C-alpha positions as CSV (number, residue, x, y, z in Angstrom):
1,M,22.3,60.7,29.2
2,S,19.6,57.9,29.1
3,D,17.3,57.3,32.0
4,D,19.0,53.9,32.6
5,H,22.4,55.6,32.9
6,T,21.0,58.3,35.3
7,H,19.4,55.6,37.5
8,V,22.7,53.6,37.7
9,Q,24.7,56.7,38.5
10,E,22.3,57.8,41.2
11,F,22.0,54.3,42.7
12,F,25.8,53.7,42.9
13,G,26.8,57.3,43.4
14,A,24.9,57.4,46.7
15,R,26.5,54.2,47.9
16,A,30.1,54.6,46.7
17,A,31.6,56.1,49.8
18,D,30.9,53.1,52.0
19,W,30.5,50.4,49.4
20,D,33.6,48.4,50.4
21,S,32.9,48.7,54.1
22,R,29.4,47.2,53.5
23,F,30.8,44.1,52.0
24,P,34.2,43.7,53.7
25,D,34.6,39.9,53.2
26,D,34.2,39.8,49.5
27,D,37.9,40.1,48.5
28,P,38.7,36.3,48.6
29,A,35.7,35.6,46.3
30,Y,36.9,38.2,43.8
31,A,40.4,36.7,43.8
32,A,39.0,33.1,43.3
33,A,36.9,34.2,40.4
34,V,39.7,36.1,38.8
35,A,41.9,32.9,39.1
36,E,39.3,31.0,37.0
37,L,39.8,33.4,34.1
38,G,43.1,31.6,33.4
39,L,45.0,34.9,32.7
40,R,48.6,34.8,31.8
41,E,51.5,37.2,32.1
42,G,51.1,40.0,29.7
43,D,47.4,39.6,29.0
44,H,45.1,42.5,28.5
45,V,42.0,42.5,30.7
46,L,39.0,44.7,31.4
47,D,37.0,44.9,34.6
48,A,33.6,46.0,33.1
49,G,31.6,48.0,35.6
50,C,34.5,48.0,38.0
51,G,32.9,50.0,40.8
52,T,35.4,50.6,43.5
53,G,38.0,48.4,41.7
54,R,38.0,45.4,44.0
55,A,39.0,43.0,41.2
56,L,41.8,45.2,40.0
57,P,44.5,43.9,42.5
58,P,44.0,40.2,41.6
59,L,43.7,41.1,37.9
60,R,47.1,42.9,38.1
61,A,48.6,40.0,40.0
62,A,47.4,37.6,37.3
63,V,48.7,39.6,34.3
64,G,51.9,40.9,35.9
65,P,53.7,44.2,35.2
66,S,53.7,43.6,31.5
67,G,50.0,43.1,31.3
68,V,47.3,45.7,30.8
69,V,44.4,46.1,33.3
70,L,41.5,48.5,32.6
71,G,38.6,49.3,34.9
72,A,35.6,50.9,33.3
73,D,32.6,52.4,35.2
74,L,29.8,54.8,34.5
75,T,29.7,56.3,38.0
76,P,32.3,59.0,38.9
77,A,31.9,58.4,42.6
78,M,32.7,54.7,42.3
79,L,36.0,55.5,40.4
80,Q,36.8,58.2,43.0
81,A,36.4,55.5,45.7
82,A,38.7,53.2,43.7
83,V,41.4,56.0,43.7
84,R,41.0,56.6,47.4
85,A,41.6,52.9,48.0
86,G,44.7,53.1,45.8
87,R,43.4,50.6,43.2
88,D,44.2,53.0,40.4
89,H,47.8,51.7,40.9
90,D,46.7,48.3,39.7
91,G,44.8,49.4,36.6
92,Q,43.9,52.4,34.4
93,L,40.4,53.7,35.3
94,L,38.0,54.8,32.6
95,L,34.8,56.8,33.1
96,T,32.8,55.2,30.3
97,D,29.8,53.2,29.4
98,V,30.6,49.5,28.9
99,A,28.0,49.5,26.2
100,A,30.2,51.8,24.1
101,L,33.8,51.1,25.0
102,P,36.7,53.3,23.6
103,L,38.7,50.2,22.7
104,R,39.8,48.6,19.5
105,P,38.1,45.4,18.3
106,R,39.8,42.2,19.6
107,S,42.2,44.2,21.8
108,L,41.5,42.2,25.0
109,D,42.1,38.7,26.3
110,A,39.4,38.7,28.9
111,V,36.6,40.7,30.6
112,F,35.7,40.4,34.2
113,A,32.2,41.7,35.1
114,A,31.0,41.7,38.8
115,G,27.3,42.4,39.2
116,L,27.1,43.9,35.8
117,V,24.5,42.0,33.9
118,A,21.5,43.0,36.0
119,H,22.3,46.7,35.3
120,L,22.7,46.5,31.5
121,P,19.9,48.4,29.7
122,D,20.1,46.2,26.6
123,P,21.9,42.9,27.7
124,A,22.2,41.3,24.3
125,R,23.6,44.4,22.6
126,N,25.8,45.2,25.6
127,L,27.3,41.7,25.7
128,R,28.0,42.0,22.0
129,E,30.0,45.1,22.7
130,L,32.0,43.2,25.2
131,A,32.5,40.5,22.6
132,R,33.7,43.1,20.1
133,V,36.7,44.1,22.2
134,V,37.7,40.5,23.1
135,R,39.8,38.3,20.8
136,P,38.3,35.0,19.6
137,G,38.9,32.4,22.3
138,G,39.1,35.2,25.0
139,V,37.1,34.8,28.2
140,L,34.2,36.5,29.9
141,A,33.5,36.1,33.6
142,L,30.1,37.2,34.9
143,F,30.5,37.2,38.7
144,H,28.8,38.0,42.0
145,P,30.3,37.3,45.4
146,I,27.0,35.7,46.5
147,G,24.6,33.5,44.5
148,R,21.2,34.5,43.1
149,A,19.1,33.1,46.0
150,A,21.3,34.8,48.7
151,L,21.3,38.1,46.8
152,A,17.5,38.0,46.4
153,A,17.1,37.3,50.1
154,R,19.4,40.2,50.9
155,Q,17.3,42.5,48.8
156,G,14.0,41.2,50.2
157,R,12.7,39.6,47.0
158,R,12.3,36.2,45.4
159,I,13.9,34.8,42.3
160,T,11.6,34.7,39.4
161,P,11.8,32.5,36.2
162,D,12.7,35.5,34.1
163,D,15.8,36.2,36.1
164,L,18.4,37.0,33.5
165,R,21.2,35.1,35.4
166,A,19.2,31.9,35.5
167,E,21.2,29.4,33.4
168,P,18.3,28.7,30.9
169,N,18.1,32.4,30.2
170,L,21.8,33.3,30.4
171,R,23.1,30.6,28.1
172,P,21.1,31.6,25.0
173,L,21.7,35.3,25.7
174,L,25.4,34.7,25.7
175,T,25.2,32.5,22.6
176,G,23.3,35.2,20.7
177,S,25.8,37.8,21.8
178,G,29.0,36.2,20.5
179,W,29.9,34.0,23.5
180,R,29.7,30.3,24.4
181,M,29.1,29.5,28.0
182,T,31.6,27.0,29.4
183,S,30.7,26.8,33.1
184,Y,28.0,28.0,35.4
185,V,28.0,28.0,39.2
186,D,25.2,29.5,41.3
187,E,25.6,28.7,45.0
188,D,25.2,30.7,48.2
189,A,28.9,31.6,48.3
190,R,29.1,32.9,44.7
191,F,27.7,33.2,41.2
192,L,30.1,32.7,38.3
193,A,29.4,32.1,34.7
194,L,32.3,31.7,32.3
195,A,32.1,32.1,28.6
196,V,34.5,32.0,25.6
197,R,34.4,34.5,22.8
198,Q,33.2,32.6,19.7
199,V,35.3,32.8,16.5
200,R,32.5,34.3,14.6
201,Q,30.5,37.0,16.4
202,R,26.8,36.9,15.7
């Protein structure tokens, strides 16, 4: 296992048990972000880096009983917390690296990714992997329940120009990874960047 993977597992593993109780008011923001994916009954969707599975209930509600909802995470303790919360009833949980998904090309209609980008060891390559499993015209949502400035303040740091989630950095990163950004919102209450899978993946 790479050092990046070990660090992510140690970081989130130590916080999994009380993760939801630390951020009890985030559920409406998750539901609102999922709504912007424009999912339809029967769609196939992945929550990439699903953590405790907070997006799984609104994703299931959006695609209905005939849809497919997957939640993938690298940290066993996070998936165990999702099971304890009963969210495994809303989607199939996969212990896997989102940089090497056990999914067929073009098998998904959408990917939802909350707080994922900052933890990707190779963002361009990892976003290309997400593009691989999404059909052309499918949607990617990069989400966080608070904006970049609010998150930086919470963590006791300042935003720097090289912040990956800044629009001037994120837009070309997505374009070079098989996506076209269609909207970008960064405000105190949320961060949400939506992108569409390009017909030809670069």
